[in-house]
C-alpha positions as CSV (number, residue, x, y, z in Angstrom):
1,M,94.4,95.6,112.6
2,T,91.4,94.5,110.5
3,E,91.2,91.0,111.9
4,I,91.5,92.1,115.5
5,T,88.7,94.6,115.0
6,R,86.5,92.1,113.2
7,A,86.8,89.8,116.2
8,L,85.4,92.6,118.4
9,V,82.4,93.9,116.4
10,D,79.0,92.5,115.3
11,D,79.0,94.1,111.8
12,V,82.2,92.7,110.4
13,D,81.4,93.9,106.8
14,A,81.5,97.5,108.0
15,V,85.1,97.3,109.2
16,R,87.7,98.8,106.9
17,V,91.0,100.4,107.4
18,E,92.0,103.5,105.4
19,V,95.8,104.2,105.2
20,I,97.0,107.8,105.0
21,S,100.7,108.1,104.8
22,D,103.3,110.8,104.5
23,Q,107.1,110.8,104.9
24,N,107.3,110.5,108.6
25,S,104.2,108.6,109.7
26,V,101.2,106.5,108.7
27,V,97.7,107.1,110.0
28,L,95.3,104.2,110.1
29,R,91.7,105.3,110.0
30,L,89.6,102.4,111.3
31,H,86.0,102.7,110.1
32,V,83.3,100.7,112.0
33,A,79.5,100.7,112.1
34,N,77.9,103.2,114.5
35,N,76.5,100.5,116.8
36,D,80.0,98.9,117.1
37,I,82.0,102.0,118.0
38,G,81.6,101.4,121.7
39,K,83.0,97.9,121.4
40,V,86.1,99.1,119.6
41,I,86.7,101.9,122.1
42,G,85.9,99.8,125.2
43,K,85.2,100.9,128.8
44,Q,87.2,104.0,129.5
45,G,89.0,103.6,126.2
46,R,90.8,100.5,127.2
47,T,90.3,98.5,124.0
48,A,91.3,101.5,121.8
49,R,94.4,102.0,124.0
50,S,95.3,98.3,123.6
51,L,95.0,98.6,119.8
52,R,97.3,101.6,119.9
53,T,99.8,99.7,122.1
54,I,99.9,96.9,119.5
55,L,100.5,99.6,116.8
56,G,103.2,101.1,118.9
57,A,105.0,97.8,119.1
58,A,104.8,97.4,115.4
59,S,106.1,101.0,115.0
60,M,109.2,100.2,117.1
61,K,109.9,97.0,115.1
62,L,109.4,98.6,111.7
63,Q,111.0,101.9,112.8
64,H,108.2,103.9,111.4
65,R,105.5,105.9,113.2
66,F,101.9,104.6,113.1
67,S,98.8,106.2,114.7
68,L,95.2,105.0,114.9
69,D,92.0,107.0,114.3
70,I,88.7,105.3,115.0
71,V,85.9,106.7,112.8
72,E,82.1,106.1,112.9
73,A,80.3,105.3,109.7
74,D,78.4,108.6,109.9
75,Q,81.6,110.5,109.7
76,D,82.6,108.8,106.4
77,A,80.5,111.4,104.5
78,L,82.2,114.3,106.4
79,S,85.8,113.2,105.7
């Protein structure tokens, strides 16, 4: 997920993935710079939907549920 996102954004150093797991699922929180959030989401959410599709395929193969949250850098202080 990190490598795919770094290929999309300008500020590659701001990209990081936080993993939050429990028994049934894993949430991947993708942190990107404020000016790159649009690039990760894409027009009408198409890029984000594609990232979630890839994650869905991995979920089926690994038989474990994954989900993706995209977080702006400003929200890091709020979390």
